C-alpha positions in Angstrom: 8.3 9.2 21.9 9.0 10.4 25.1 8.0 8.4 27.9 7.0 9.9 31.4 9.4 9.8 33.8 7.5 10.5 36.9 8.6 8.4 39.8 6.2 5.9 41.4 7.6 6.1 44.9 5.5 7.7 47.7 6.8 11.2 48.9 8.1 10.9 52.1 6.0 14.0 53.8 2.9 12.3 52.2 4.2 8.9 53.7 4.4 10.6 57.3 1.2 12.8 57.5 -0.7 9.7 56.6 1.3 7.5 59.0 0.8 10.1 61.6 -3.1 10.0 61.1 -2.8 6.2 61.8 0.2 6.2 64.2 -1.5 3.6 66.8 -2.2 1.0 63.9 1.2 1.2 62.2 4.2 2.9 64.7 6.6 0.9 62.5 5.6 2.9 59.3 5.3 6.4 61.1 9.4 5.4 62.2 10.1 4.4 58.2 8.5 7.9 57.1 10.2 9.9 59.5 13.4 8.7 58.7 13.0 8.9 55.0 11.5 12.4 55.3 14.8 13.2 57.4 17.1 11.7 54.6 14.8 13.6 52.0 16.0 16.8 53.7 19.9 15.9 54.1 19.9 15.0 50.2 18.0 18.5 49.1 20.8 20.1 51.4 23.6 18.5 49.8 22.1 19.2 46.1 21.7 22.7 47.2 25.0 23.1 48.6 26.4 21.5 45.4 24.3 23.1 42.7 23.1 26.4 44.6 19.8 27.6 44.9 17.3 26.3 42.3 17.5 28.6 39.1 20.2 30.4 40.6 23.6 31.5 38.7 27.3 31.5 39.7 30.8 30.1 39.3 30.2 28.3 42.5 28.1 25.6 41.7 30.0 22.1 41.0 27.0 20.8 39.3 23.2 20.9 38.1 20.1 19.2 38.9 19.1 16.4 36.7 15.4 15.8 38.0 14.6 12.6 40.4 15.2 8.8 40.3 13.9 6.1 42.2 16.4 4.5 44.6 16.1 1.8 47.5 17.6 1.7 50.8 17.8 -0.7 53.9 15.0 -0.9 56.3 14.3 -3.8 58.7 16.6 -6.5 57.0 14.4 -5.5 53.5 14.6 -2.6 51.3 12.4 0.4 50.6 12.1 2.7 47.8 12.3 6.6 48.3 13.2 9.9 45.8 16.1 10.8 45.6 17.9 13.7 43.5 20.4 13.3 40.8 22.9 15.7 40.0 25.2 15.9 36.9 28.3 17.5 36.6 29.7 19.9 33.6 31.5 17.2 32.5 28.1 15.5 31.8 29.0 12.8 34.4 26.5 11.7 37.5 27.8 13.1 40.9 27.1 11.7 43.8 24.8 12.9 46.8 26.9 12.5 49.8 24.2 11.6 52.4 22.5 9.2 50.0 25.9 7.5 49.6 26.7 7.7 53.2 23.3 6.3 53.7 23.6 3.4 51.2 27.1 2.2 52.0 26.5 0.8 55.5 25.6 -3.0 55.3 22.8 -2.9 57.5 20.9 -5.9 55.4 24.2 -8.0 55.9 23.7 -7.3 59.5 20.5 -8.3 59.9 20.7 -11.4 58.2 23.5 -12.7 59.9 22.2 -11.9 63.2 18.6 -13.6 62.4 20.3 -16.6 60.9 22.4 -16.7 64.5 19.7 -16.9 66.4 17.7 -19.7 64.5 15.6 -17.8 62.4 15.4 -19.8 58.8 15.6 -18.2 55.7 12.0 -19.1 54.8 10.8 -16.9 57.6 13.5 -14.2 57.5 10.4 -11.7 55.7 8.3 -12.3 58.9 10.9 -11.6 61.5 12.0 -8.4 59.9 8.7 -6.8 59.1 5.4 -7.3 61.0 2.7 -9.4 59.0 -0.1 -6.6 60.0 2.2 -3.6 59.2 2.3 -1.3 56.1 5.4 -1.0 55.4 5.9 -1.2 51.7 7.7 -4.3 50.4 8.1 -3.9 46.4 9.7 -6.6 44.2 13.4 -6.8 45.0 12.7 -5.7 48.5 15.3 -8.3 49.7 13.1 -10.1 51.5 13.5 -13.7 50.0 14.9 -16.4 51.4 17.9 -16.8 48.9 18.2 -13.0 49.2 18.8 -13.2 52.9 21.1 -16.4 52.3 23.3 -14.4 49.8 23.7 -11.5 52.4 24.6 -14.1 55.0 27.3 -16.2 52.8 29.1 -12.7 51.8 29.2 -11.3 55.3 30.1 -14.4 57.2 33.1 -15.0 54.8 34.2 -11.8 54.7 34.2 -11.8 58.8 35.9 -15.3 58.8 38.4 -14.0 56.4 39.3 -11.2 58.7 39.7 -13.1 61.5 41.5 -15.6 60.3 44.0 -13.3 59.3 43.9 -11.2 62.5 47.2 -10.5 64.5 47.8 -12.6 67.8 51.1 -11.2 68.5 49.5 -8.6 71.0 47.6 -11.5 72.7 49.4 -12.5 75.9 47.9 -15.7 76.0 49.2 -18.4 78.6 46.2 -21.3 78.1 45.4 -22.3 74.6 42.5 -25.1 74.3 42.0 -27.1 71.1 39.1 -29.5 70.3 37.3 -30.7 67.0 34.0 -31.2 66.4 32.3 -33.4 63.9 30.1 -31.4 61.2 29.7 -34.5 58.8 30.6 -37.9 58.4 33.6 -36.8 56.7 34.3 -33.4 57.8 35.3 -32.1 61.1 36.9 -28.7 62.3 39.3 -28.4 65.1 39.0 -25.3 66.7 41.3 -23.1 69.3 40.4 -20.9 72.4 43.0 -18.9 73.9 43.1 -17.5 77.6 45.4 -14.4 78.0 46.9 -13.5 81.5 44.0 -10.8 82.7 41.8 -14.1 82.4 39.8 -12.7 78.9 39.0 -15.5 76.4 39.6 -15.5 72.3 38.6 -17.4 69.8 41.8 -17.8 67.9 41.1 -19.9 64.7 40.0 -22.9 62.6 41.1 -25.6 60.4 39.0 -28.0 58.3 40.1 -32.0 57.6 38.2 -35.7 56.9 39.4 -36.7 60.4 40.9 -35.4 63.4 44.2 -36.0 62.7 47.8 -34.8 63.2 47.7 -33.1 59.5 44.2 -31.1 60.5 45.7 -30.2 64.0 49.4 -28.8 62.5 47.5 -26.8 60.0 45.6 -24.9 62.7 48.6 -24.8 64.5 50.7 -23.4 61.8 48.3 -20.6 61.2 48.4 -19.5 64.9 52.1 -19.2 64.2 52.1 -17.6 61.3 49.7 -15.0 62.9 52.2 -14.1 65.5 51.9 -16.7 68.1 55.6 -17.2 69.3 56.2 -20.7 69.9 58.8 -20.1 72.5 56.8 -18.4 74.9 55.6 -21.3 77.4 51.9 -22.2 77.4 49.3 -24.6 79.0 47.6 -26.8 76.3 44.4 -28.2 77.5 43.0 -31.1 75.1 40.4 -33.9 75.2 43.1 -36.5 75.0 43.3 -37.1 71.2 46.6 -38.2 70.5 47.0 -36.3 67.3 46.4 -33.2 69.3 49.5 -33.7 71.5 51.6 -34.9 68.8 51.2 -31.9 66.5 51.4 -29.5 69.8 54.8 -31.1 70.5 55.8 -31.1 67.2 55.8 -26.9 67.4 55.9 -26.0 70.7 58.5 -28.6 71.8 58.6 -32.2 73.4 58.5 -30.4 77.0 55.1 -28.6 76.4 52.8 -28.6 79.2 49.8 -30.3 77.9 46.9 -31.1 80.5 44.1 -33.8 79.1 40.9 -33.1 80.2 40.0 -35.0 83.1 36.2 -35.0 83.0 36.8 -36.7 79.4 38.7 -39.2 81.2 36.4 -39.7 84.0 33.5 -40.1 81.4 35.3 -42.4 79.1 36.5 -44.9 82.0 33.1 -45.0 83.2 31.4 -45.6 80.3 33.3 -48.9 80.1 32.2 -50.4 83.7 29.1 -51.2 84.9 27.0 -48.6 86.8 27.6 -50.4 90.5 31.5 -49.6 90.1 30.7 -45.7 89.4 30.2 -44.2 92.7 33.8 -45.6 93.7 35.5 -44.9 90.7 34.1 -41.2 90.5 34.9 -40.9 94.5 38.3 -42.0 94.0 39.2 -39.9 90.8 37.6 -36.8 92.6 39.9 -37.4 95.5 43.2 -37.6 93.1 42.0 -34.1 91.3 41.7 -32.5 94.8 45.2 -33.5 96.0 48.0 -31.2 95.7 50.6 -33.6 95.7 51.1 -34.9 92.2 53.0 -38.1 93.7 50.4 -39.1 96.0 47.6 -38.5 93.2 49.3 -40.8 90.5 49.8 -43.6 93.6 46.1 -43.2 94.3 45.0 -43.6 90.4 47.6 -46.3 90.0 46.1 -48.2 93.1 42.8 -48.1 91.5 44.2 -49.4 87.9 45.5 -52.3 90.1 42.1 -53.0 91.9 40.2 -53.6 88.5 43.4 -55.2 86.9 41.8 -58.7 87.5 38.3 -58.2 86.3 38.8 -55.2 83.6 42.4 -55.5 82.4 41.4 -53.3 79.6 40.0 -50.7 81.7 42.8 -50.4 83.9 45.1 -50.1 81.2 43.1 -47.1 79.9 43.3 -45.5 83.5 47.1 -45.5 83.3 47.2 -44.0 79.8 48.4 -40.6 79.9 48.9 -40.1 83.4 51.4 -37.8 83.3 49.2 -35.2 81.0 46.0 -36.0 83.3 48.2 -34.6 86.2 49.9 -31.8 84.5 48.3 -28.7 86.7 49.0 -30.4 89.7 52.6 -31.3 89.1 52.3 -27.4 87.8 51.7 -26.7 91.6 48.7 -24.4 90.9 46.1 -23.4 93.2 43.2 -25.9 93.7 41.0 -23.1 91.9 42.9 -22.5 89.2 43.5 -26.2 88.5 39.7 -26.8 88.9 39.7 -24.1 85.8 42.4 -25.7 83.9 42.0 -29.1 84.0 39.2 -29.4 81.8 38.1 -28.5 78.3 34.9 -26.2 79.4 35.6 -23.6 78.1 35.7 -24.8 74.5 33.1 -27.1 75.2 30.7 -24.2 75.9 31.8 -22.6 72.7 30.8 -25.8 70.9 27.7 -26.0 72.4 27.3 -22.7 70.8 28.4 -23.5 67.4 25.6 -26.7 67.6 22.5 -24.7 68.5 23.7 -21.8 65.8 24.0 -24.6 63.0 20.8 -26.8 64.0 18.6 -25.5 60.8 21.6 -26.4 58.4 20.5 -30.0 57.2 23.2 -30.4 54.9 26.8 -29.0 54.5 27.2 -28.5 50.7 31.3 -28.0 51.5 34.1 -27.7 54.0 34.0 -23.8 53.2 30.1 -23.8 54.4 31.1 -25.2 57.4 33.8 -23.1 58.3 31.7 -19.8 57.8 29.2 -21.1 59.7 31.0 -22.3 62.7 33.2 -19.3 62.4 30.0 -16.8 62.6 29.0 -19.0 65.7 32.4 -18.8 67.3 32.1 -14.8 67.6 28.8 -15.1 68.5 29.8 -17.0 71.4 32.7 -14.7 72.3 30.1 -12.1 72.9 29.0 -13.9 76.0 32.7 -14.6 77.0 33.7 -14.2 81.2 36.9 -13.8 82.5 38.2 -16.8 84.0 37.0 -17.6 87.8 40.4 -18.0 89.2 42.0 -15.0 86.7 43.8 -13.4 90.0 45.5 -16.7 90.0 47.1 -16.6 86.3 50.6 -15.1 87.5 50.9 -18.2 89.5 50.6 -20.1 86.2 52.9 -17.9 84.3 55.5 -18.4 86.9 55.1 -22.1 87.2 55.2 -22.8 83.2 58.5 -20.2 83.2 60.1 -23.0 85.8 58.7 -26.0 84.0 60.4 -25.0 81.0 63.5 -24.2 82.3 63.8 -27.1 84.1 63.5 -29.4 81.1 65.7 -26.9 79.1 68.4 -27.7 81.5 67.8 -31.3 81.7 68.0 -31.3 77.8 71.7 -29.5 78.2 72.4 -32.3 80.4 71.8 -35.0 78.4 73.5 -33.2 75.4 76.8 -32.8 77.8 76.6 -36.4 78.5 76.4 -37.5 75.3 79.1 -35.4 74.3 
C-alpha cells in the first residue's frame, strides 16, 4: 500500500504572503519567509540547470527531478522546516542541490550556541534568547532549541576552536613580552595561561595547560607547547609573572638562567600589606611607589632594603618577604626602560584582565566534570577576551625594550664565557 508523501512543511510563498499581512505583528516571521522564498528560488534554479526545464528532453541533462522532501535549515539558533527538491542521477544515486548544500554547510547553529553561552545565557533559557516569546516562527520537534542541543553544539565548536588555537603557528609573531599566570578552576584543577605582546604592542593569547597545582611541571608543559609551535627560545624576551617560584623555574629551564623575569609589583605590594596592620599601609605604599618610580635600580633597591630594615625588629617575617626576589621585582628598572613602558610592564594587568573575562564567562558552570571541559571553556573565554584587546599604551617605546633585552643577553653571554675561561 502506497502512503501519501505530500510534505507538511508550509510553502515559502504562502508563508510570506501570510507574514506580509501581519508584518506589524511578526516582523521576524516576515524575514524568515523572505529568506525561505529566496532559497527556494535558488534551489529551483539549480534544479533547472541540472535537469533542464520540466518535461524537457536532451543529452545535456545530468539528472532528473525526484519529487520534494522536507529539510531543516538553521535560523536564529534553531532549525525550521522547508521543502526542497530531490534530484536523482541517471545512475540511480541522489544528486546534491548546490544551493541547499551551501545553506546547510555553514555552522550557524554552533556559532549561535557559543555566542549565547559566552555572554552568560543559560542553556535552559537558550530557546527564549534566540526566539521571541510572542513570535510566530515555527519550532517543530527537533528544532535544536533544547538545552542539550545547545550544549552539544557548544561542546563541538569550542573543542574544534581550541584544537585549532592550540596548534596554531607562533613563529610569525615577533613577541617581546610574555605574561604567564594561573587560574584555579576547582579544588584540584588549575589552568596556566600565557599572553604575548608583539613588537607593535598587539596582544595575543598564546596557550593553556592544565594541572592539579601550579607547579613547575604544569608550567613546563605550557612552555613546551609554545616552543613546539614555533616560539624560539634563543630570542630575548621579557617574562612577567605573579611571583610563583614554579614559573621562574620553568622559564629559566627553557630560556636560560639569564632570562629577564619581572615579578608583578602589584602582587608584591598586596602580599606585603596583607601581613601588616592598616596603620602601616599608607607609609608602606608610599615607599614602594617611590621605589617603583625611580630610574636608578640601585637607589630603588636601597630604598626597599631600608624599608625591610625598619620592619626587621617588629615584623621580621614581613621584612624577609620584602627582600625575597628583589632582583626580579626591579627587572624593568635595571633594563633602563622609559617610565611609561615600566608602568605597563611591571605588573600582570594584561593577563589579569583576561582571567576576569574567564571568570565572567564561566560563572554559570556549577561543576567542572573534567579538565578538558575547563580547557574548552577557558580557551573560548580567552578568545572572547581577545576581541577587546587594545594596543599596549606605551607601544611606541617597545624598540627600547628590544634594545635593552639584546644588551642584557649580550652582557650575560659574555659573563658566562668569561667564567668558563677562568675555570679552564
